[in-house]
C-alpha positions, 0 to 999 in steps of 0.5 A, spaced: 500 500 500 502 507 498 499 513 502 501 520 501 499 526 503 500 533 500 498 540 502 494 545 497 495 552 498 490 557 497 491 562 491 498 559 490 499 558 482 506 557 483 505 550 487 498 548 483 498 541 480 504 539 485 500 534 488 497 531 481 504 531 478 507 527 484 501 522 484 503 521 476 510 520 477 508 515 483 503 511 478 508 511 472 514 508 477 509 502 479 507 501 471 500 503 472 496 503 465 497 509 462 489 510 460 488 509 468 493 514 470 490 519 465 484 519 468 486 519 475 491 525 474 486 529 470 481 528 476 486 530 481 489 536 477 482 539 477 480 537 484 487 540 486 485 547 482 479 547 485 482 547 492 487 552 490 482 557 487 476 556 491 478 555 498 482 557 504 487 551 503 487 544 504 490 537 503 489 531 499 490 524 501 493 519 496 492 511 497 493 506 493 492 498 494 491 492 489 484 494 487 484 501 487 486 508 488 483 513 492 484 521 493 481 524 498 481 532 497 479 536 504 479 544 504 477 549 510 471 552 506 468 556 504 464 550 502 460 549 495 453 553 496 449 549 491 453 542 489 447 541 484 448 548 481 456 547 481 456 540 477 452 544 471 457 545 466 459 552 465 457 554 472 463 558 475 464 562 481 472 563 479 475 570 480 477 574 474 484 573 476 483 565 476 480 566 469 486 570 467 490 565 469 486 560 465 482 557 470 475 557 472 471 555 465 466 551 470 468 544 467 472 542 473 467 538 477 463 535 471 470 533 468 472 530 475 465 526 475 467 523 468 474 521 470 472 517 477 469 511 478 466 513 484 465 521 486 463 523 493 462 530 494 460 533 501 460 541 503 458 545 508 461 552 510 466 549 514 469 546 508 469 541 502 470 533 502 471 530 495 473 522 495 475 520 488 475 512 487 479 509 481 479 501 480 485 498 477 481 493 474 475 497 471 470 494 475 465 499 474 464 506 473 459 510 477 458 517 480 454 518 486 
């Protein structure tokens, strides 16, 4: 089993994507399937960027066992006011600065949902928890 944890710093574009890049290096070093790596890293980067641009900071836990990869993203708020609305493609609460940096198109959550086998998303004003599961042997694909 492989377990790692990465801090995600709010509004720091210099370190945005650092956790996702290390996850990719780890999966490549373990000779994981390239298509699975692309799915995991695409979802990981989108989730990591969401923490950077929409929260006051957080972290991600990466866990790998023989059956699955699990990424748990946690942030310390302000939370997602309306998850159903936020899941709609094109909806974004990103700032002008985020748009200027090339982020905030409103596709992140829907892209994550398409990439993960299971996506669990809980949010309150105190923070958000997103749990992404990717099965190593493509058992099934569902989002909750």
